[in-house]
N, C-alpha and C positions, 0 to 999 in steps of 0.2 A: 505493498498499499505506502501511496507519496506523501510526504510531507502534510501536504495537506490536506491527504486522510486520515491523520492521525490526530491534526490539529480537530479536527468535525469530531472525530471521536472518542477524545478528550473531552471537549467540550460538553460533547452527546451523556459520557459519563456521568461527568457532572450533575446538568440542568437537568438530565429526566432521573435521576437519582434523590431528590427534594421535593420535587410534585406529591407525593405520596404524607411528606409531614407538614405540608403546606395544605391539604386536602384534611387530612384529620384535626387539625385548628382551624378550618372553618366549619367543619361537620359538629363538630364539637362545642362552637358557638350557642346556638345549635341555629344551623343554614342547611334550609334542605339543599338537596343535587341538584334538581333544578337550578337554584339561585347561583349553587357555584361554578355549573355546569355553564351557564347564560353567560355569568359575569366575566370566568372565564375567556369566552369565544370573544365575547364582544368588542374585549380590549384588545387582543389578538384582532381582531379585523380592523379597530379603530384605526389601532397603528400601522398594519400590514396595506390596507385596501389602496390609500394617498401611492406607497409607492406602486402598486402595483399597478395605477394607471396612469401614473407617472411614466411607466414602462412604455405603453402603448401596450393595443391587438387585445387586454381585456377583452371586449366583448365578441371580438371572434375566436377567443383561445378557448370560452366557457360554448360555444353555440357548435364546435367542431369537436369539443372533448366532454362534452355533459353528458354523458353517458359514465362514462371511465371515473370523471370525478365524484358526480352524484355516488357512483358505489364507495370509490374512496373515503368521500365525505363518512358517510352511514356507517362505514366498518371501522374508522379510525378514529372519527370524532365522535358521530353523533350518538351511538351506541355504546360503544368502550368506555367513556370520560362518563357517562351514568351510571354503569354498573357499578366502576370500581369506586367512584365518588360515593353509591349509593352501600357499598359495601363497606366501606373502612369507618361506617357509624358504627359498625358491630367489631369489626378485624381493626386490631393495633396497626400503622403504618408499615412494620417489620413488617410483618406476615404480606401485607399485599405487595409489598416490595420485592418478596423472596418469591413470588407465588409470580407473578410477571418472569421473575426469572425465566420460565418457559419456554418465554415468546420463541427464540433460535429455535430450541427441540420442536416446536409444531412448526413453525415456518421450514423445517425439511421434509417433516412429512409431507403438508400442502404443497410445498415445491413442482414433487412426482406427480400433481396435481394441473400443477402450471407449464407441465412438458419438458419440466428438468428430469432424465436420462439417463444424467448420473449416478452410475450407482454406488451403492451406500458401503456395501461391505460392513467386514466383522465388528471397524474400530469403532464405526460410524453408529452402527445398529445396537452399538452396547454403550453408545452414550445416552444413544434415546432412551435404554433401557435403567442408565442410569438416572438421568433425569427426573422419570417417571415416577422411580424410587425416591428418588428428595424432594420429590410433589406431595405422594403419600405419605411422605413420614413429617412435613407438615400437614396435611388437612385431616390428617385420618382424628389428631385430638380434639380436632375444633368439630365430628361432628356429630361427637356425642352433646357439646353443649349450644344446642340452636343455630350452630354459624352455619349450616349446610345451606342456607337460600345466602350468604354473603362469597361463602366458596363459590360458587356456580356464577357467580355476578360477575368473581375477580378471573374464573374459568372463561366465560364470555370475554371476556376483556380480549384475557389472552388470544386467542381464538381471532379478534378483531387484529390485536398487533401485528400478528405472525401473517395476515393477511392481505394488508392492505398494501405491505410495503410490496410484496409479489403486483397487485393490479399497479402500482407505481409505475415501476417497472416494466411491467410490461406496454402498459397502454399508455403510459404518461410521461416517460421519460424525454419528451419535447420540450415538456410543457415547460415553461421559467416554473422556479418553486412557488415566487410571490404569483403568479397565476394560478398554481392550483391554492397556493393556503388561503390566500386570505377570501376568494370565491366560499373556501370549504369551512372556515369559520364563520363568516357570516352565517351563511344556512345554517348551520348548527346554532348560532344565535335565535334566528329567527323561529327554529323550532322549539329549543325552551322560552322565549322569552313570555308566552301564555303562563304556562310553571312556575315560573322564576315571580309573576308577576303576584298568581294567587297565594302563593307561597312568601313572599318582601318579609322582610322584621319589620313589624311595629315599629322597632326606635331601630339606631343607627347602632353597627356591631363594635364593639372595642379595635383599640387603633389595630392590636395587635391582629387579631382577623383581620383588620382594613389592610393590611400590608400582607400577608398571608396572601391573601386575594390578588393583588396587585403584582406579586413577586409570581403568582399563579399565571396571569394573564400578559403578561410582559414580557419574564424570563422563559419560564416552561413554556409558553404558549407560542409568540408572538417569534423570541429569538429562537426559540429550538425547532421549531418546526421547518424554518429555512435553513436550519443547521444538515437538519436529519435529511432533508430531501437532496441535498447536496450530497449526504454521505454514500447516500441511496447509490446515486449518479455514476459516485465514485471508487464505490468498494462494491455495490452490487446488490443488491435486495437481502439475501439471509445472509450475509456478514455485515453489512448495516445492523443489525438487530440483534448486532454481540454486546452494542453497550449494554444489555444485561447483564454481563459477568459485571460488567464495575455497580449500575445503579441499585442491585441489592447492599453490596456493601456499604452503598452509601445511606442509602434509605434504613438499616439498620442502625449503625452508626446516628443518623442524625433522632431516630427515634428516642435510642439510649441518653442520648447527649440533653437534646431538648424536651423529648416528652416524656422521661424516666421507664423507658417503654425497657422489659425483662428481654436479657442475654443469657438463655438456659441452651442446655447441652441441645436441645434438640431444635434450636432453630439454628445452631453451630451446626450439628447433623447434616441438616436439611441442606445449608446454604455450600456445604460441600461436596453432596451429592448433583446437586445442581448444577454450580458451576462446572466438573469434572465431565456434567453430562453436555452441558453444550459445547464447553471444549472439545471432546472428540466428536459430536454429535454435527458441526459444521465446522471441522478440519478439512484444508482441503486433499484430495487426492493425490497421494503417492504417484507420480508419473515414472511409469518404467524410462529406464534408461537405454536407449540406441548409444548402435558406434558401428562405424564402416573399419575394414582392414588398414581404410587412411589412416587412422585416428591411435596406430598400435605404435609404442614404440620399436623402433629400431633395435635398440638395446636390452632390455626386458622385457619387453613386451607387453607392457603398461597403457593404460588405456590414457593420449592424452585428452588436453584439454582442448572440444574446439576452436 
């Protein structure tokens, strides 16, 4: 990966590691999931739409690519952001962040349905098994605590996060990042505006909650989305989701420092399994080494560099 790709990867690893903390602060205020998603999308759209319009060609882009853009908006934003936010009313930010780490594993499986004919092999199959074991280690204790609905919501979020980059890479690769992000965020804001209006808090939330919402909309949405789409173009859809290797560590650390969430042996074991599984499942296949007689040294018969 290029230096630009590594910069985008590092930025995304941090920027999309803190939304879980910010969402938790907002829903514990308590704000409804509709309000949180609406504010997040409205802020992001308000910041990005002027730049997208200034680039020119936005209406034509929407007319030409409206079908995959609509699919991307629904699968990446409208559905997952609500389910994730609603799930955090009952799950810790650490648990949510760790479960989202399963995105690369699901992405590898889904890539097969999008025309990826690359053979999985034993290593990648082992990675899938380890990752699923990590998700199971994390989720089983919650199944007896009445959190099954929240877990299902996070898993739906994982499915959306794994599918949307494949759509972007296959049908939206030539669409400028701002032309894709700004309309999708604006659409999501319109979708959640009625629900947000119906559940709007009667009084102004505390300053800490307002700051969390602002950071969620500006840093974790407007800035992060543009960077993520550029990362997809730079590194491909499957490896772009490998930012979720870093996200759980940021989510767990932020939850422990700012919300006093526990760091249990179960969380540590789940993190290790999911991380190892994701690394193996998304690893690049080994290319067979080929050579011709011309590459053989006359002196000792060893293969020379081409």
